[in-house]
N, C-alpha and C positions, 0 to 999 in steps of 0.2 A: 621678826620671824616667831608664828607663832610659835607653844610648846609643842611636845609630839604626845597623841592620843593614844599612841601603841609605840609601843616597838616590841618587835621579837628576835632573838639572839640564839644562835646556834641553834638554829631548828633542825630534828633528828628525827627522820619516824621511817619505819620498815615494816615491810609485809611479808610474811614465811622467809626471812632472810634474803628480800628483795629490796634493795633502798631506795624508797618515794622520795624521802626530803635529805639533803645533805646538808649542815651548816645555811643555810637558809637565814637569812638578815631581812628585816623588813621594818620602815619607819612611815609611819601616816600621820601628817601635824595635822591640828583641830582644826576644821573649818575645810578640809580639802578632799579632791575626786582623785584618788589615788587607783591606777588604774596596774591590776598584773597581769602581763601579758606570757606566753610564752609556749611551744608545740604542746599539742593532748601528751600527756603520761609528764609532764616536766612539771608538777606536781600541786599546780595553783591550788584544786580545788582541797587538797591532802590538808596544806596549808591551814584554808580557813574554816575544814572539819576541824584541826587542834585549835586554832581562836575559838571559833564557838562551843567545844566541850562535845564535839560528835567525838572525838577520838580524846576521850578523857586523861589528866593529867597521870603520868605514869606508864602511859601508852605510846610516850614522844620522850625525845631527850632538848634539851632550850630552857626558854626563861621568856613567860610573856610578863611585858610589864603595859597597865593600862591604865592611863592618868593619872599615874607617879605612880604606883604599886602593885608590887608581879602578884600576877593571880595565878591560881593553881584552879582552872574548872574543872569540876568531876562532870562534867554534862553540860545538856542546852541552856536550863532550866535558872545555871549557875550565872550565866554570860549573859542572859537577858536581863537579867537584876542587874547586870551594871549597865545595860544599854544596848546590847550588841547583839543585834538580829543580822542572821542570814538569811536571805531568800534564794533557794538551790533554783539549779534551769530547770527539775523538774516541778512545778509549783504544785504545794500542799493544800491546796481547797479542794472541801467537798462537792460534788456537782451537783447535790441536791438538799444542801442547803441553802438558806436566804444567804445574803450579803452580812446581813446584822451577825447572826451564827455562825459564821466562817472567820469576820472579825475578828469575835470574842471569843471562842473556841478556846476552853482551857483559862482563858484569862476572864470568866464570867461575869457579868456585874448584876451583885446579886447581894441582898438584905434578906439576913434571917435565915439564910440556906436557900433562898427561893428568886429566879432570875427580876429580874427589875428591866421588863421588856421593854417600857417606856424608856429609861435613861440610856437604854440600851442603843434603841431605836434613834435617839437624837441625837449620840455622842457617835453613831455612823454616819446620819444627817453631816456634821459638822465633819467628820475623815473624807467620807466622799466630796465635799467641797475641794479641800485641801489635796485631794490628786486629781482636780479637775473630770470627776465624774457626775453627772445630774441621773444616773438611776436610783429612785425607788431602793432602801434598806431593806425591803421583802423581796427583791430579784432573787431568783434562784442562781445561782453561778452557773449550772449547765447551758444557762440563755441569754451569757457574755460570749466574747468572742475571748482567744486569747488576751489582746492587747489589752483590752478591759481587767482583766483577770490578773494581770501583771499590777499593773496601778490597785486592786482591790491588796494585792499580798504588799502592799508597799504602804496601803493604811493598816491594815493589821502592823507590821510594825509601829508605824506612828502611836497606833493605839497602846504599845506596849513600853513609849518616850525614848526612841533611839536615839541615841549619841551617833553610836558609828556602824550604819548599814552597809552590808555583805551583800552584794550581789553577782550571782555567779552565771552569766551568759543572758541576761537578762531580756535583748534581744534578737535571741538565737530562733524562736518563732515567731515573730513580728516582723511585719509589712514595714514598709519605709515611713508610711505617715505614723503607725503605732511607735516606731522605735523614734520618731525626733521628738513625740509626745512627751515619752519618760524622758528622754536623752535632759527635756525642758527640765521638766519636772525635777532632776538629781541636781540642775544648778539651782533650779528653786530652794530645795531644802538646804546647799549649801551657806545660802545668801542667810537659812534660819540657823546656819552655826554649826549644823549635819554633817558630821565629816560620814562621809561613801568610798569604800574600795570597790571597783566594777571589776569583775576578770570578765573578756570579750574577747572575740574572735577577730570582730570586726575592726580595724584599724583606725578605718575612715572616723569611727564615732566617739574613739579614745580622743582621738585628735581633738575633737571637736570640743571634750568637756574636761579630758586628764589635768589636774597639775603638777603630777609628777607620774612616773612611768615605773616598776620594777619588771626586770622581763626575767623569767627563770629558765632555764636550762637543764636539762635531765636530774630535776630537783636542787638545785643549786641558783644563788642569786647568780645571775652575770651580770646586769649593766642595774642602772639606779638611775633615771634619766629626770632632770628637774623641766620641765615645759614649759615654763615661767622664764629663764634665763637664758632657756639656749636652745635652736628652732630643733626640732624631733620630729624628722621626716618617716615617711612608714618603712622607705628604705631601711633607715636608721636600726630602726624595733626588727625588722626583717633579720637584717645579718645577725643581729643577738639575740633573734630566736633561734636560726637554725645555725651558725657559725656559719655564715659561708653567704655568698652572694646569691641574689635571685632576681637575675634578669629581666626575666619575663614570668607573669603569673601562672601564663598558660603552656603547652607545649606548641610545639609546632606543625603544625601537622598539611597535608597537600590534597582535599577529600577527593577518594576516589567513586563518585555516586554513580551508581548502576540504574536497573530499573526498581520501577516499586514494586516490593515484597508486602507490606504491608496495608490495610487499609481499615477502615470506618465509615460507615455511611449512616445517615440519615441516623443518630444515635440520639434516643431519648433516656431520661433516665429521674424516676419523681424521689422525694424527699424518702429518706427511710423511716422514718416515724410517721411524715406527716404527705399522702398518697397523693394531696391533692396541687402538692407544689411541684414545677419542675424546676430541676436542679441541671439540667443536662436539656438543652434545646434544639436538637438536629443538626448535631456536631461528624462535620465530614472532616476528613484525618487524612493523611496516609505517607508513608514513611520508605524511604527508596533504599536500596541494599546501599550499607556503606557511609550512608547519611545521619546525622547527629540535629537532630529538630528537636528546636525548644518549645516549651508553652509555658507565655507570663504570662501574669497577670496580678490584679492584688486578692491579699485572705479574702476567700469565701465566692471566690469567682468561679469556684467550678475544676479544681485543677485537679486534688484528689480524687475528688469525687468522679470525675472521668476517669482516671488510672482503675481505680480500683472496681468500678463497674465492669471494664473492661476486662481485667483480670480477674474469671470467674467470680464476677457480680457480686464481687464481697463487699458493694454498698451500691443500696439505692433497692426499688420492687417497680414495679410495671415498667421495665426497660425493653425497648426497642430497640431497633436495628441491623447492623449486619456487620459482623468481623471477617476480612477476606486476607488468606495470606496466596501470595500467587494467583490472583488473581480468582481464586474459590472460595467461596465461604465455609469456614470451619466452626464448631463449636466451640463456645468460651463459654459454658451457662457455669461451669465448676471447679475451682484453680486446679483441680488433678489434670482436667479437661484442656485447660489454659496452657499449664505447663505440657502436655503433650504433642499440644501446638507448636508448643517450640518459645511460648511468648512466657517471659519471667516479669516480676514487679518488684523493685526496693525499694520497700516502704521509709515513710518520711519518719516513721517511728517504729528506730531500730531496736528500742528496748522493750519495746512492749509487743511490737508484729514481728521483728526481724529476727530475733535470737530469742532462745532459750536461754537466760543468763545465767541462770546456773550449773547450765552444763557445758563442755568443752570444747574449744575450740574444733575439735576430729569432729565429735558430736553434729557442732552444728553445720558444719561444713559439708556435708554428706545429706543433710536434710532432707532435700528437696531431690534427691535422686537414690534414694537408698537401694533400688531396686540395682542401681550399677556396682554395689557394693556387697551383696548379699549373695547367697547361695542358698536357693529356695526363700526360705521367708528368713534365717539366720543372716545377723550383719557377720560378713567376715572382717575382724579385726583390725586384721593384717592389713585389707586393700580400703581398709577406712584412715586407719594413718598412713597408709603409701600417700593417696588422694589427698590428705590434709596437709600432710607433711610439705607437700608438690605446691600446690596455691599457696601457703606458708612461705615458701622462700621465690615462687614468681608473684608473690602479691607484697613484699617485705613487710609480711606481720612482723612485728615488734611482740615477743613473747619466747619465756624460756622454755618452750613446746608444744607439740599440739594435744597434752593433755592439759593444759592451763586453763580455768575457766572465763568464759568470753567475760562475765560482771567484774574481773581483775581487769580486763584491758581498757585503754584510752578509749578515748570516743572514736578517732581516728581509726586503730585497730578492730575494732568492733565493726564497724563498716567493711573496711575490708575480709571480714570474716563475712557478712552478708552476701557482699560480692561475689567469694569465693562459692557461698551455696550455690549461688544462681547461675555459675559462669560453669559450676558441675553439670547443671542440670540442661547443657550444652542447647540454648535459644537460640534462634533465629533473631528476636525479636524484645530487647530489652529496654523495660520503660521504667528508668529512673525519677522519682518525688524526692528532692530535694538531697542529692547524693553527697554536700559537703557540708551539710546545718551541723552549727556545733563542733567542728573540725578544727583545726589550726592552716595555716597559710602552707605550713613545708607538707604537710595529710595532704593538700585540699591538691596540691600540687600531684603527688602521688595519685590518687583519684584520677584524676584529669588525665594521668597518663595512660590510667588503664581503661579509660571507656574511649582517649584516642584509638589507644592501640584495639580497642572492639571495632570499633569504625572502621579500621583501618583491616582487619580481619574480616570484612564484608557485615558485620550486624548492621541490623539495624537498629538507632539509639533516639527513644524519645526523650528527655530532657525537663524536669519541672522542676524552675526553682522560683526563690524569691527575690537571689539576686541578681539583679542586670547587666553588671557586669560580667556576671558566672557566665551567662546566656550569649553576651556579646562575645564572650572570648574562646567560646567551646563552639558554637553551634552553626550550621550551614544555612539553616532555615528558622525562622523565630514567628511562632504562632499566638496570637495575643486572645484570652478568650476573657471575657467581662460577663457575671449573670450570666454563665453557664452557657454562651456562643463565645463561637469566633469572632472576632472583628476588627481584624486585620494579617495580616503576612507582610513576613519582610525579609529578605533573602540576605543573607549576611553583611554582603556591600554594602546595604542600603541600608542597614536598622543601626537605629541609634536609643538610647535613653528618654532622649525628649519623642523624638516617633512613638514609643512604644505607649508614654504616658498618653501621649495625645490622644492617640487612638483612643484606651483606655477613658480618660472623662469626656469623652467627644463623642461616645458611641452610648445611643439609648437601648436598649433590649427589652423588651416584653416579654 
């Protein structure tokens, strides 16, 4: 067996008295893809931030041994010098700089204090070839999709002579094709002798590439699994993650679908920057009372653009078409008007658009309906506390209290705060855009249960997701969007992943 490239022993880390890591142990072998899994808040990202020096030596307890030497990293620069490179879930690329500029940012190829652009360009070409990209090194990052940006991050890591690559939820924002390409690249890097730590909630992807799996729960190591010597099923991983059996991934529900409540007719949206381009092309859509309607489609199909344009026209220009509630046309031309009509939108980007991270749970919970907790123009803090406390209990938000800052919550609990905010606005129509992105299987089940309960209460739910099993498991009807137009529709009983994909690849939309 190869020698360990990394050993972490007795790792402990606290935040303001709250224990994030408690006696965590991790061993990664040389040339291995080692997966770390666990529920949100289990300590995965915290452990990797300790390893990479984001949390410096002296800010934690425990021992890190790397390539046989005890290490005391006091910053990211220290760990990078040793060949440990971390790629965070939120990509750190500068959109308006080129690929070359991003790859060598902070690591400029210079001679005599002057950047050597020819050398930088040639090296970038070689790195892009390694990660399977054919783009020009001069291409701006803003012109690339998320999948290619993720590959640029890996190219940047390769430029620093990476020996241990850490990826935190690398496929969370990717479609199936881009995810497969990324996983294949990890296997190729493994063949080249590069070790990898992979944090992911997508257990099917872990099963494809992982040599070993460490499971964390509540900040402690609960299992170390060797995928090469024993069969490791998803059910086994889940049992270790959540500490209990999960016979069903989705809550059982008996749909009680009523009359049509929400309709969109002849909806056309032009690109936000390039008005000559149609992004949404004459879409017609309806949702009935108590119904969960899914929208499937590949990345770039226009799903988020459709949702945002309906909700206060927050995306696009030259928008035309009608929105109807209970058969009557309504004005949703601003966010406030959309909220007043009973429409809520849970964004796919909870950190950028869904929450004010530096504010408390209570502050965020009431944000979309301040008039309900205000006396004239002054917020009644007692009412705000009562409302937030009620939602904290109903949605099982795990936090010390409602005065905790949302930035310190796990992804799943942040998502519950976003849902609380919009449920407090008392909507009739709830548009959910990637509602479980980047959260673990246990928290997903809780979110699914909330969605099912909303439908049972007669709400109209429109659910956008890149995970087809999620749509198949939750929705009563699935509409397939491709290139800005609906190309197929399936009732739940007839929908399959194969049918959905076939409808996408065989449709030709102009």
